[in-house]
C-alpha positions as CSV (number, residue, x, y, z in Angstrom):
1,M,87.6,89.6,77.4
2,F,87.9,93.1,76.1
3,N,90.7,95.4,74.9
4,G,92.3,97.6,77.5
5,A,93.0,101.3,77.1
6,C,96.5,100.5,75.8
7,C,95.3,98.0,73.2
8,P,93.8,98.7,69.8
9,G,90.3,97.7,69.2
10,K,86.8,99.0,68.9
11,A,85.4,100.1,72.2
12,T,81.7,99.8,72.8
13,T,80.3,103.1,74.0
14,R,77.1,103.8,75.9
15,Q,75.6,107.1,77.1
16,I,75.1,108.2,80.7
17,M,74.0,111.5,82.2
18,V,76.8,113.5,83.6
19,G,76.0,116.9,85.1
20,G,72.8,117.1,83.0
21,Q,74.6,116.2,79.7
22,Q,74.6,112.9,77.8
23,V,78.2,111.6,77.8
24,G,79.6,108.6,75.9
25,I,81.4,106.1,78.1
26,A,83.7,103.5,76.6
27,F,83.4,100.0,78.0
28,L,80.5,100.9,80.3
29,D,79.2,97.4,80.4
30,Q,82.5,95.9,81.3
31,I,83.1,98.6,84.0
32,I,79.7,97.8,85.6
33,E,80.4,94.1,85.3
34,K,83.6,94.5,87.2
35,A,81.8,96.1,90.1
36,L,79.0,93.6,90.0
37,A,81.6,90.8,90.4
38,S,82.7,92.3,93.6
39,E,80.2,90.6,95.8
40,G,80.2,91.7,99.5
41,A,81.8,95.0,98.7
42,S,80.5,98.1,100.5
43,E,78.9,100.9,98.6
44,E,82.1,103.0,99.0
45,E,84.2,100.1,97.7
46,L,81.9,99.7,94.7
47,K,82.0,103.4,93.9
48,A,85.8,103.3,94.1
49,I,85.9,100.3,91.7
50,L,83.5,102.1,89.3
51,L,85.5,105.3,89.3
52,R,88.9,103.5,89.0
53,E,87.7,101.4,86.0
54,L,86.0,104.4,84.5
55,K,89.2,106.3,84.5
56,I,91.2,103.5,82.9
57,F,89.1,103.6,79.8
58,N,87.8,107.2,79.7
59,Y,89.0,110.7,80.3
60,V,87.4,112.0,83.5
61,P,88.2,115.6,84.4
62,S,89.0,115.9,88.1
63,S,86.6,118.8,88.4
64,A,83.8,116.5,87.2
65,E,84.6,113.2,89.1
66,D,81.6,113.5,91.3
67,E,79.2,114.0,88.4
68,Y,80.7,111.1,86.5
69,L,80.6,108.9,89.6
70,H,76.9,109.8,90.1
71,G,76.1,108.9,86.5
72,I,77.9,105.6,86.5
73,W,76.5,104.7,89.9
74,E,73.0,105.1,88.6
75,G,73.7,102.8,85.8
76,F,75.3,100.3,88.2
77,V,72.3,100.4,90.5
78,K,69.8,99.9,87.6
79,E,71.8,96.9,86.3
80,R,72.1,95.3,89.8
81,S,68.4,95.8,90.3
82,R,67.5,94.4,86.9
83,R,69.6,91.3,87.6
84,S,68.1,90.7,91.1
85,E,64.6,90.9,89.6
86,R,65.5,88.1,87.2
87,G,66.7,86.0,90.1
């Protein structure tokens, strides 16, 4: 497993596009993994999971929530598609 926001440890950080800017997101792989594990969830439910998990490990300004959600959603869709192509 990985360390939570309250626990010391080295966070893995990956970049996503947020409002036209590259932004580093801590624990991005784990956040996406959590949503991928929610089989049968609707798109709205998946987006809620992604945003909730994103906010646990990263600062997300309320004024930029939509941009962050758009960026992480794109990463989620790409990963889900990549996995479905592998079978």
